[in-house]
N, CA, C and O atoms as CSV, one atom per row, in Angstrom:
chain,resi,resn,atom,element,x,y,z
A,1,MET,N,N,-27.570,6.552,17.242
A,1,MET,CA,C,-26.446,5.676,16.959
A,1,MET,C,C,-25.155,6.445,17.027
A,1,MET,O,O,-25.076,7.541,16.472
A,2,VAL,N,N,-24.129,5.919,17.686
A,2,VAL,CA,C,-22.882,6.631,17.805
A,2,VAL,C,C,-21.898,6.068,16.766
A,2,VAL,O,O,-21.756,4.859,16.588
A,3,ALA,N,N,-21.228,7.016,16.091
A,3,ALA,CA,C,-20.287,6.635,15.031
A,3,ALA,C,C,-19.047,6.098,15.740
A,3,ALA,O,O,-18.707,6.513,16.848
A,4,ASN,N,N,-18.371,5.141,15.048
A,4,ASN,CA,C,-17.165,4.588,15.633
A,4,ASN,C,C,-16.062,5.672,15.593
A,4,ASN,O,O,-15.795,6.269,14.550
A,5,LYS,N,N,-15.462,5.892,16.714
A,5,LYS,CA,C,-14.346,6.902,16.812
A,5,LYS,C,C,-13.068,6.242,16.521
A,5,LYS,O,O,-12.795,5.128,16.970
A,6,ILE,N,N,-12.267,6.943,15.753
A,6,ILE,CA,C,-10.926,6.499,15.399
A,6,ILE,C,C,-9.983,6.882,16.492
A,6,ILE,O,O,-9.794,8.070,16.753
A,7,THR,N,N,-9.374,5.901,17.151
A,7,THR,CA,C,-8.482,6.249,18.279
A,7,THR,C,C,-7.059,5.729,18.013
A,7,THR,O,O,-6.134,6.074,18.749
A,8,SER,N,N,-6.886,4.955,17.033
A,8,SER,CA,C,-5.564,4.419,16.645
A,8,SER,C,C,-5.464,4.182,15.131
A,8,SER,O,O,-6.479,4.075,14.443
A,9,PHE,N,N,-4.241,4.104,14.629
A,9,PHE,CA,C,-4.141,3.836,13.194
A,9,PHE,C,C,-4.736,2.488,12.864
A,9,PHE,O,O,-5.209,2.310,11.742
A,10,GLU,N,N,-4.741,1.540,13.756
A,10,GLU,CA,C,-5.385,0.199,13.481
A,10,GLU,C,C,-6.872,0.285,13.140
A,10,GLU,O,O,-7.431,-0.609,12.504
A,11,ASP,N,N,-7.515,1.405,13.586
A,11,ASP,CA,C,-8.910,1.599,13.313
A,11,ASP,C,C,-9.156,2.073,11.860
A,11,ASP,O,O,-10.281,1.971,11.369
A,12,LEU,N,N,-8.149,2.572,11.190
A,12,LEU,CA,C,-8.352,3.058,9.854
A,12,LEU,C,C,-8.517,2.003,8.878
A,12,LEU,O,O,-7.720,1.066,8.841
A,13,ILE,N,N,-9.540,2.095,8.051
A,13,ILE,CA,C,-9.787,1.074,7.009
A,13,ILE,C,C,-8.652,1.119,6.009
A,13,ILE,O,O,-8.225,0.072,5.524
A,14,VAL,N,N,-8.161,2.277,5.693
A,14,VAL,CA,C,-7.110,2.470,4.656
A,14,VAL,C,C,-5.875,1.729,5.175
A,14,VAL,O,O,-5.174,1.114,4.372
A,15,TRP,N,N,-5.578,1.756,6.466
A,15,TRP,CA,C,-4.404,0.996,7.034
A,15,TRP,C,C,-4.687,-0.507,6.904
A,15,TRP,O,O,-3.830,-1.255,6.434
A,16,GLN,N,N,-5.849,-0.941,7.307
A,16,GLN,CA,C,-6.238,-2.355,7.268
A,16,GLN,C,C,-6.109,-2.898,5.815
A,16,GLN,O,O,-5.554,-3.976,5.604
A,17,LYS,N,N,-6.584,-2.201,4.903
A,17,LYS,CA,C,-6.545,-2.606,3.451
A,17,LYS,C,C,-5.180,-2.640,2.904
A,17,LYS,O,O,-4.846,-3.486,2.075
A,18,SER,N,N,-4.343,-1.684,3.379
A,18,SER,CA,C,-2.953,-1.602,2.909
A,18,SER,C,C,-2.146,-2.687,3.503
A,18,SER,O,O,-1.189,-3.150,2.882
A,19,GLN,N,N,-2.501,-3.141,4.738
A,19,GLN,CA,C,-1.864,-4.346,5.316
A,19,GLN,C,C,-2.231,-5.613,4.563
A,19,GLN,O,O,-1.400,-6.491,4.331
A,20,ASP,N,N,-3.504,-5.677,4.190
A,20,ASP,CA,C,-3.957,-6.861,3.370
A,20,ASP,C,C,-3.222,-6.870,2.028
A,20,ASP,O,O,-2.878,-7.946,1.540
A,21,PHE,N,N,-2.978,-5.743,1.431
A,21,PHE,CA,C,-2.320,-5.606,0.164
A,21,PHE,C,C,-0.866,-6.063,0.291
A,21,PHE,O,O,-0.342,-6.736,-0.596
A,22,ALA,N,N,-0.250,-5.709,1.348
A,22,ALA,CA,C,1.177,-6.082,1.614
A,22,ALA,C,C,1.250,-7.581,1.768
A,22,ALA,O,O,2.204,-8.193,1.289
A,23,VAL,N,N,0.254,-8.215,2.436
A,23,VAL,CA,C,0.308,-9.651,2.601
A,23,VAL,C,C,0.115,-10.295,1.238
A,23,VAL,O,O,0.748,-11.315,0.963
A,24,SER,N,N,-0.696,-9.769,0.408
A,24,SER,CA,C,-0.961,-10.319,-0.905
A,24,SER,C,C,0.409,-10.227,-1.698
A,24,SER,O,O,0.764,-11.177,-2.394
A,25,ILE,N,N,1.130,-9.152,-1.596
A,25,ILE,CA,C,2.371,-8.973,-2.285
A,25,ILE,C,C,3.401,-10.017,-1.741
A,25,ILE,O,O,4.134,-10.635,-2.514
A,26,TYR,N,N,3.431,-10.184,-0.458
A,26,TYR,CA,C,4.363,-11.140,0.037
A,26,TYR,C,C,4.060,-12.596,-0.385
A,26,TYR,O,O,4.981,-13.373,-0.638
A,27,ILE,N,N,2.836,-12.937,-0.454
A,27,ILE,CA,C,2.414,-14.281,-0.899
A,27,ILE,C,C,2.738,-14.460,-2.377
A,27,ILE,O,O,3.225,-15.515,-2.785
A,28,THR,N,N,2.467,-13.425,-3.184
A,28,THR,CA,C,2.767,-13.494,-4.626
A,28,THR,C,C,4.297,-13.623,-4.928
A,28,THR,O,O,4.726,-14.381,-5.798
A,29,THR,N,N,5.071,-12.845,-4.162
A,29,THR,CA,C,6.512,-12.809,-4.391
A,29,THR,C,C,7.225,-14.028,-3.964
A,29,THR,O,O,8.366,-14.257,-4.364
A,30,LYS,N,N,6.585,-14.828,-3.157
A,30,LYS,CA,C,7.219,-16.121,-2.783
A,30,LYS,C,C,7.362,-17.089,-3.969
A,30,LYS,O,O,8.113,-18.062,-3.904
A,31,LEU,N,N,6.647,-16.810,-5.019
A,31,LEU,CA,C,6.668,-17.650,-6.248
A,31,LEU,C,C,7.662,-17.132,-7.277
A,31,LEU,O,O,7.903,-17.756,-8.310
A,32,PHE,N,N,8.209,-16.020,-6.976
A,32,PHE,CA,C,9.169,-15.428,-7.980
A,32,PHE,C,C,10.499,-16.241,-8.008
A,32,PHE,O,O,10.823,-16.960,-7.063
A,33,PRO,N,N,11.266,-16.095,-9.151
A,33,PRO,CA,C,12.505,-16.834,-9.198
A,33,PRO,C,C,13.530,-16.432,-8.067
A,33,PRO,O,O,13.591,-15.264,-7.681
A,34,LYS,N,N,14.265,-17.340,-7.588
A,34,LYS,CA,C,15.212,-17.103,-6.468
A,34,LYS,C,C,16.215,-16.041,-6.818
A,34,LYS,O,O,16.724,-15.378,-5.914
A,35,ASP,N,N,16.531,-15.839,-8.082
A,35,ASP,CA,C,17.563,-14.832,-8.452
A,35,ASP,C,C,16.977,-13.447,-8.365
A,35,ASP,O,O,17.732,-12.494,-8.552
A,36,GLU,N,N,15.688,-13.241,-8.095
A,36,GLU,CA,C,15.011,-11.960,-7.951
A,36,GLU,C,C,14.818,-11.623,-6.488
A,36,GLU,O,O,14.271,-10.559,-6.199
A,37,VAL,N,N,15.229,-12.458,-5.545
A,37,VAL,CA,C,14.981,-12.202,-4.118
A,37,VAL,C,C,15.551,-10.811,-3.751
A,37,VAL,O,O,14.871,-10.009,-3.111
A,38,PHE,N,N,16.789,-10.540,-4.157
A,38,PHE,CA,C,17.437,-9.310,-3.787
A,38,PHE,C,C,17.221,-8.148,-4.738
A,38,PHE,O,O,17.814,-7.076,-4.614
A,39,ALA,N,N,16.322,-8.421,-5.714
A,39,ALA,CA,C,16.048,-7.387,-6.692
A,39,ALA,C,C,14.600,-6.969,-6.581
A,39,ALA,O,O,14.215,-6.247,-5.661
A,40,ILE,N,N,13.764,-7.451,-7.572
A,40,ILE,CA,C,12.382,-7.021,-7.584
A,40,ILE,C,C,11.554,-7.450,-6.422
A,40,ILE,O,O,10.619,-6.750,-6.031
A,41,VAL,N,N,11.875,-8.602,-5.849
A,41,VAL,CA,C,11.084,-9.117,-4.738
A,41,VAL,C,C,11.360,-8.151,-3.556
A,41,VAL,O,O,10.399,-7.731,-2.912
A,42,SER,N,N,12.552,-7.800,-3.257
A,42,SER,CA,C,12.943,-6.874,-2.265
A,42,SER,C,C,12.248,-5.553,-2.404
A,42,SER,O,O,11.680,-5.008,-1.458
A,43,GLN,N,N,12.313,-5.051,-3.628
A,43,GLN,CA,C,11.634,-3.691,-3.898
A,43,GLN,C,C,10.205,-3.686,-3.722
A,43,GLN,O,O,9.630,-2.797,-3.093
A,44,LEU,N,N,9.577,-4.727,-4.300
A,44,LEU,CA,C,8.133,-4.898,-4.127
A,44,LEU,C,C,7.662,-5.013,-2.692
A,44,LEU,O,O,6.690,-4.366,-2.300
A,45,ARG,N,N,8.313,-5.793,-1.943
A,45,ARG,CA,C,7.937,-5.934,-0.586
A,45,ARG,C,C,8.217,-4.671,0.274
A,45,ARG,O,O,7.386,-4.297,1.102
A,46,ARG,N,N,9.322,-4.054,0.089
A,46,ARG,CA,C,9.635,-2.826,0.755
A,46,ARG,C,C,8.610,-1.758,0.441
A,46,ARG,O,O,8.111,-1.082,1.341
A,47,ALA,N,N,8.312,-1.614,-0.763
A,47,ALA,CA,C,7.257,-0.595,-1.132
A,47,ALA,C,C,5.902,-0.967,-0.543
A,47,ALA,O,O,5.204,-0.086,-0.041
A,48,ALA,N,N,5.509,-2.211,-0.581
A,48,ALA,CA,C,4.211,-2.650,-0.117
A,48,ALA,C,C,4.045,-2.445,1.362
A,48,ALA,O,O,2.987,-1.995,1.802
A,49,TYR,N,N,5.110,-2.776,2.190
A,49,TYR,CA,C,4.878,-2.548,3.620
A,49,TYR,C,C,5.072,-1.088,3.945
A,49,TYR,O,O,4.608,-0.655,4.999
A,50,SER,N,N,5.710,-0.316,3.134
A,50,SER,CA,C,5.871,1.134,3.334
A,50,SER,C,C,4.569,1.850,3.292
A,50,SER,O,O,4.441,2.905,3.913
A,51,VAL,N,N,3.606,1.346,2.605
A,51,VAL,CA,C,2.258,1.960,2.513
A,51,VAL,C,C,1.669,2.053,3.886
A,51,VAL,O,O,1.417,3.149,4.387
A,52,SER,N,N,1.444,0.904,4.510
A,52,SER,CA,C,0.811,0.925,5.783
A,52,SER,C,C,1.660,1.515,6.842
A,52,SER,O,O,1.117,2.149,7.747
A,53,ALA,N,N,3.054,1.350,6.809
A,53,ALA,CA,C,3.989,1.993,7.691
A,53,ALA,C,C,3.830,3.527,7.706
A,53,ALA,O,O,3.786,4.143,8.770
A,54,ASN,N,N,3.746,4.122,6.522
A,54,ASN,CA,C,3.607,5.558,6.420
A,54,ASN,C,C,2.278,6.048,6.902
A,54,ASN,O,O,2.189,7.138,7.467
A,55,ILE,N,N,1.275,5.301,6.703
A,55,ILE,CA,C,-0.051,5.614,7.204
A,55,ILE,C,C,-0.023,5.660,8.763
A,55,ILE,O,O,-0.496,6.596,9.407
A,56,ALA,N,N,0.568,4.578,9.303
A,56,ALA,CA,C,0.642,4.535,10.746
A,56,ALA,C,C,1.488,5.700,11.309
A,56,ALA,O,O,1.095,6.352,12.276
A,57,GLU,N,N,2.641,5.941,10.691
A,57,GLU,CA,C,3.460,7.009,11.121
A,57,GLU,C,C,2.750,8.356,11.000
A,57,GLU,O,O,2.799,9.155,11.936
A,58,GLY,N,N,2.087,8.630,9.863
A,58,GLY,CA,C,1.313,9.838,9.724
A,58,GLY,C,C,0.270,10.042,10.746
A,58,GLY,O,O,0.050,11.165,11.199
A,59,PHE,N,N,-0.418,8.932,11.148
A,59,PHE,CA,C,-1.437,9.066,12.120
A,59,PHE,C,C,-0.856,9.533,13.532
A,59,PHE,O,O,-1.540,10.165,14.338
A,60,GLY,N,N,0.408,9.181,13.744
A,60,GLY,CA,C,1.041,9.587,15.030
A,60,GLY,C,C,1.555,11.023,15.038
A,60,GLY,O,O,1.905,11.534,16.101
A,61,ARG,N,N,1.610,11.694,13.877
A,61,ARG,CA,C,2.127,13.050,13.811
A,61,ARG,C,C,1.148,14.023,14.346
A,61,ARG,O,O,-0.059,13.792,14.273
A,62,SER,N,N,1.613,15.085,14.872
A,62,SER,CA,C,0.695,16.051,15.546
A,62,SER,C,C,0.188,17.205,14.600
A,62,SER,O,O,-0.889,17.762,14.812
A,63,THR,N,N,0.994,17.534,13.567
A,63,THR,CA,C,0.523,18.583,12.739
A,63,THR,C,C,-0.100,18.054,11.443
A,63,THR,O,O,0.248,16.963,10.994
A,64,LEU,N,N,-0.997,18.801,10.854
A,64,LEU,CA,C,-1.683,18.373,9.662
A,64,LEU,C,C,-0.711,18.243,8.467
A,64,LEU,O,O,-0.873,17.379,7.604
A,65,ASN,N,N,0.298,19.128,8.450
A,65,ASN,CA,C,1.285,19.023,7.387
A,65,ASN,C,C,2.123,17.804,7.461
A,65,ASN,O,O,2.457,17.175,6.457
A,66,ASP,N,N,2.467,17.473,8.704
A,66,ASP,CA,C,3.231,16.249,8.911
A,66,ASP,C,C,2.401,14.967,8.533
A,66,ASP,O,O,2.904,14.052,7.880
A,67,LYS,N,N,1.127,14.952,8.973
A,67,LYS,CA,C,0.303,13.824,8.607
A,67,LYS,C,C,0.143,13.740,7.063
A,67,LYS,O,O,0.273,12.664,6.479
A,68,TYR,N,N,-0.125,14.836,6.453
A,68,TYR,CA,C,-0.334,14.836,5.031
A,68,TYR,C,C,0.939,14.328,4.294
A,68,TYR,O,O,0.854,13.562,3.334
A,69,HIS,N,N,2.121,14.788,4.782
A,69,HIS,CA,C,3.364,14.344,4.188
A,69,HIS,C,C,3.449,12.804,4.216
A,69,HIS,O,O,3.769,12.170,3.211
A,70,PHE,N,N,3.150,12.213,5.409
A,70,PHE,CA,C,3.337,10.783,5.439
A,70,PHE,C,C,2.292,10.020,4.575
A,70,PHE,O,O,2.585,8.973,3.998
A,71,TYR,N,N,1.095,10.576,4.514
A,71,TYR,CA,C,0.039,9.934,3.716
A,71,TYR,C,C,0.399,10.059,2.175
A,71,TYR,O,O,0.057,9.192,1.371
A,72,THR,N,N,1.087,11.155,1.827
A,72,THR,CA,C,1.547,11.370,0.485
A,72,THR,C,C,2.706,10.256,0.229
A,72,THR,O,O,2.774,9.628,-0.828
A,73,MET,N,N,3.499,10.103,1.181
A,73,MET,CA,C,4.592,9.131,1.032
A,73,MET,C,C,3.954,7.667,0.825
A,73,MET,O,O,4.465,6.864,0.045
A,74,ALA,N,N,2.860,7.392,1.540
A,74,ALA,CA,C,2.221,6.112,1.418
A,74,ALA,C,C,1.659,6.004,0.014
A,74,ALA,O,O,1.737,4.932,-0.586
A,75,TYR,N,N,1.107,7.054,-0.523
A,75,TYR,CA,C,0.595,7.016,-1.887
A,75,TYR,C,C,1.717,6.787,-2.891
A,75,TYR,O,O,1.541,6.017,-3.836
A,76,GLY,N,N,2.826,7.411,-2.720
A,76,GLY,CA,C,3.978,7.250,-3.566
A,76,GLY,C,C,4.474,5.736,-3.576
A,76,GLY,O,O,4.824,5.175,-4.615
A,77,SER,N,N,4.473,5.145,-2.360
A,77,SER,CA,C,4.835,3.720,-2.246
A,77,SER,C,C,3.881,2.853,-2.929
A,77,SER,O,O,4.274,1.861,-3.543
A,78,LEU,N,N,2.572,3.192,-2.852
A,78,LEU,CA,C,1.598,2.346,-3.545
A,78,LEU,C,C,1.753,2.464,-5.058
A,78,LEU,O,O,1.530,1.476,-5.758
A,79,LEU,N,N,2.114,3.594,-5.580
A,79,LEU,CA,C,2.353,3.671,-7.061
A,79,LEU,C,C,3.662,2.972,-7.431
A,79,LEU,O,O,3.781,2.501,-8.562
A,80,GLU,N,N,4.661,2.880,-6.529
A,80,GLU,CA,C,5.839,2.152,-6.762
A,80,GLU,C,C,5.539,0.647,-6.855
A,80,GLU,O,O,6.093,-0.044,-7.710
A,81,VAL,N,N,4.663,0.145,-5.977
A,81,VAL,CA,C,4.274,-1.259,-6.046
A,81,VAL,C,C,3.616,-1.559,-7.378
A,81,VAL,O,O,3.913,-2.585,-7.990
A,82,LYS,N,N,2.727,-0.685,-7.845
A,82,LYS,CA,C,2.043,-0.855,-9.089
A,82,LYS,C,C,3.091,-0.889,-10.208
A,82,LYS,O,O,2.990,-1.775,-11.057
A,83,ASN,N,N,4.020,-0.059,-10.274
A,83,ASN,CA,C,5.068,-0.064,-11.234
A,83,ASN,C,C,5.767,-1.475,-11.312
A,83,ASN,O,O,5.919,-2.048,-12.390
A,84,PHE,N,N,6.170,-1.985,-10.149
A,84,PHE,CA,C,6.838,-3.267,-10.081
A,84,PHE,C,C,5.913,-4.414,-10.424
A,84,PHE,O,O,6.398,-5.445,-10.889
A,85,LEU,N,N,4.620,-4.301,-10.225
A,85,LEU,CA,C,3.747,-5.320,-10.600
A,85,LEU,C,C,3.549,-5.390,-12.107
A,85,LEU,O,O,3.416,-6.491,-12.642
A,86,TYR,N,N,3.525,-4.276,-12.808
A,86,TYR,CA,C,3.533,-4.292,-14.251
A,86,TYR,C,C,4.797,-4.899,-14.765
A,86,TYR,O,O,4.753,-5.697,-15.701
A,87,LEU,N,N,5.937,-4.552,-14.189
A,87,LEU,CA,C,7.227,-5.092,-14.664
A,87,LEU,C,C,7.220,-6.591,-14.414
A,87,LEU,O,O,7.675,-7.356,-15.265
A,88,SER,N,N,6.688,-7.051,-13.208
A,88,SER,CA,C,6.674,-8.489,-12.953
A,88,SER,C,C,5.855,-9.239,-13.926
A,88,SER,O,O,6.182,-10.364,-14.304
A,89,GLN,N,N,4.787,-8.624,-14.338
A,89,GLN,CA,C,3.898,-9.321,-15.319
A,89,GLN,C,C,4.625,-9.422,-16.675
A,89,GLN,O,O,4.591,-10.463,-17.332
A,90,LYS,N,N,5.274,-8.335,-17.074
A,90,LYS,CA,C,6.024,-8.352,-18.314
A,90,LYS,C,C,7.193,-9.364,-18.308
A,90,LYS,O,O,7.550,-9.904,-19.355
A,91,LEU,N,N,7.764,-9.608,-17.162
A,91,LEU,CA,C,8.841,-10.558,-17.025
A,91,LEU,C,C,8.348,-11.980,-16.838
A,91,LEU,O,O,9.148,-12.910,-16.734
A,92,GLY,N,N,7.010,-12.158,-16.794
A,92,GLY,CA,C,6.417,-13.509,-16.695
A,92,GLY,C,C,6.363,-14.004,-15.302
A,92,GLY,O,O,6.166,-15.205,-15.114
A,93,TYR,N,N,6.532,-13.129,-14.231
A,93,TYR,CA,C,6.532,-13.580,-12.836
A,93,TYR,C,C,5.132,-13.712,-12.255
A,93,TYR,O,O,4.893,-14.495,-11.335
A,94,VAL,N,N,4.177,-12.901,-12.833
A,94,VAL,CA,C,2.796,-12.943,-12.388
A,94,VAL,C,C,1.937,-13.054,-13.649
A,94,VAL,O,O,2.215,-12.506,-14.716
A,95,SER,N,N,0.874,-13.814,-13.420
A,95,SER,CA,C,-0.141,-13.943,-14.524
A,95,SER,C,C,-0.934,-12.700,-14.684
A,95,SER,O,O,-0.907,-11.800,-13.845
A,96,ASP,N,N,-1.661,-12.657,-15.803
A,96,ASP,CA,C,-2.567,-11.520,-16.027
A,96,ASP,C,C,-3.689,-11.465,-14.951
A,96,ASP,O,O,-4.123,-10.390,-14.537
A,97,GLU,N,N,-4.141,-12.679,-14.514
A,97,GLU,CA,C,-5.126,-12.694,-13.540
A,97,GLU,C,C,-4.617,-12.226,-12.112
A,97,GLU,O,O,-5.304,-11.491,-11.403
A,98,THR,N,N,-3.466,-12.662,-11.765
A,98,THR,CA,C,-2.848,-12.182,-10.537
A,98,THR,C,C,-2.589,-10.701,-10.579
A,98,THR,O,O,-2.832,-9.986,-9.607
A,99,LEU,N,N,-2.087,-10.236,-11.725
A,99,LEU,CA,C,-1.867,-8.827,-11.868
A,99,LEU,C,C,-3.156,-8.029,-11.585
A,99,LEU,O,O,-3.184,-7.074,-10.810
A,100,ASN,N,N,-4.226,-8.494,-12.274
A,100,ASN,CA,C,-5.499,-7.746,-12.159
A,100,ASN,C,C,-6.011,-7.802,-10.720
A,100,ASN,O,O,-6.577,-6.817,-10.247
A,101,GLU,N,N,-5.829,-8.947,-9.986
A,101,GLU,CA,C,-6.287,-9.003,-8.654
A,101,GLU,C,C,-5.510,-8.040,-7.743
A,101,GLU,O,O,-6.077,-7.365,-6.884
A,102,LEU,N,N,-4.203,-8.007,-7.965
A,102,LEU,CA,C,-3.404,-7.055,-7.142
A,102,LEU,C,C,-3.604,-5.602,-7.467
A,102,LEU,O,O,-3.567,-4.739,-6.590
A,103,LEU,N,N,-3.825,-5.333,-8.779
A,103,LEU,CA,C,-4.133,-4.010,-9.164
A,103,LEU,C,C,-5.470,-3.539,-8.612
A,103,LEU,O,O,-5.623,-2.373,-8.249
A,104,ASN,N,N,-6.428,-4.441,-8.550
A,104,ASN,CA,C,-7.753,-4.074,-7.966
A,104,ASN,C,C,-7.533,-3.709,-6.411
A,104,ASN,O,O,-8.097,-2.744,-5.895
A,105,GLN,N,N,-6.736,-4.493,-5.771
A,105,GLN,CA,C,-6.404,-4.132,-4.358
A,105,GLN,C,C,-5.690,-2.831,-4.219
A,105,GLN,O,O,-5.918,-2.086,-3.265
A,106,SER,N,N,-4.821,-2.543,-5.164
A,106,SER,CA,C,-4.048,-1.287,-5.147
A,106,SER,C,C,-5.031,-0.086,-5.378
A,106,SER,O,O,-4.962,0.936,-4.695
A,107,VAL,N,N,-5.923,-0.261,-6.352
A,107,VAL,CA,C,-6.846,0.816,-6.667
A,107,VAL,C,C,-7.796,1.081,-5.389
A,107,VAL,O,O,-8.081,2.231,-5.056
A,108,GLU,N,N,-8.221,0.062,-4.764
A,108,GLU,CA,C,-8.975,0.275,-3.546
A,108,GLU,C,C,-8.206,1.027,-2.537
A,108,GLU,O,O,-8.741,1.962,-1.941
A,109,CYS,N,N,-6.977,0.678,-2.303
A,109,CYS,CA,C,-6.074,1.470,-1.392
A,109,CYS,C,C,-5.912,2.850,-1.882
A,109,CYS,O,O,-5.957,3.770,-1.065
A,110,GLN,N,N,-5.728,3.089,-3.137
A,110,GLN,CA,C,-5.545,4.467,-3.716
A,110,GLN,C,C,-6.753,5.353,-3.441
A,110,GLN,O,O,-6.607,6.504,-3.030
A,111,LYS,N,N,-7.938,4.814,-3.670
A,111,LYS,CA,C,-9.133,5.521,-3.480
A,111,LYS,C,C,-9.410,5.842,-2.002
A,111,LYS,O,O,-9.903,6.928,-1.693
A,112,LEU,N,N,-9.096,4.902,-1.078
A,112,LEU,CA,C,-9.192,5.184,0.329
A,112,LEU,C,C,-8.185,6.218,0.757
A,112,LEU,O,O,-8.526,7.112,1.532
A,113,LEU,N,N,-6.971,6.135,0.289
A,113,LEU,CA,C,-5.968,7.023,0.713
A,113,LEU,C,C,-6.265,8.425,0.098
A,113,LEU,O,O,-6.051,9.425,0.782
A,114,ASN,N,N,-6.730,8.527,-1.117
A,114,ASN,CA,C,-7.082,9.813,-1.700
A,114,ASN,C,C,-8.223,10.488,-0.866
A,114,ASN,O,O,-8.215,11.686,-0.582
A,115,SER,N,N,-9.159,9.648,-0.519
A,115,SER,CA,C,-10.319,10.145,0.337
A,115,SER,C,C,-9.861,10.593,1.668
A,115,SER,O,O,-10.314,11.626,2.161
A,116,PHE,N,N,-8.983,9.865,2.273
A,116,PHE,CA,C,-8.395,10.110,3.574
A,116,PHE,C,C,-7.568,11.465,3.534
A,116,PHE,O,O,-7.645,12.296,4.439
A,117,LYS,N,N,-6.818,11.608,2.479
A,117,LYS,CA,C,-6.036,12.832,2.341
A,117,LYS,C,C,-6.928,14.009,2.096
A,117,LYS,O,O,-6.659,15.078,2.645
A,118,SER,N,N,-7.937,13.897,1.336
A,118,SER,CA,C,-8.899,14.981,1.019
A,118,SER,C,C,-9.620,15.473,2.318
A,118,SER,O,O,-9.814,16.670,2.530
A,119,LYS,N,N,-9.985,14.533,3.127
A,119,LYS,CA,C,-10.716,14.881,4.379
A,119,LYS,C,C,-9.731,15.614,5.346
A,119,LYS,O,O,-10.131,16.468,6.137
A,120,LEU,N,N,-8.464,15.249,5.247
A,120,LEU,CA,C,-7.433,15.923,6.103
A,120,LEU,C,C,-7.278,17.404,5.725
A,120,LEU,O,O,-7.034,18.275,6.560
A,121,LYS,N,N,-7.439,17.632,4.393
A,121,LYS,CA,C,-7.203,18.994,3.890
A,121,LYS,C,C,-8.362,19.946,4.248
A,121,LYS,O,O,-8.208,21.167,4.285
A,122,THR,N,N,-9.563,19.310,4.515
A,122,THR,CA,C,-10.759,20.180,4.825
A,122,THR,C,C,-10.933,20.376,6.318
A,122,THR,O,O,-11.862,21.060,6.747
């Protein structure tokens, strides 16, 4: 049996899951108050799409240090999303159930990204 070869960033499960996570953030933030569009909604969405964007950009870099840098940036963006999710819940913009669902997605992305970064170091 031949293992699937990674030939593009689209083949990466971590990229696929981070794209799904960003879509979930976009769907969730559609329900936020209109006065938050240029505040927390903008921040949440920017940080959410930054995760997969940094993974894609890192994949295209030629040196391991450059790759690692962009994957680290992706991880930082993921934590930024989590921060704003907690704030959104405290402000009453997301329910406890929605928060837990989104946090579960973020943890899955964190684990995949950590594993991906670890393999890059070895």
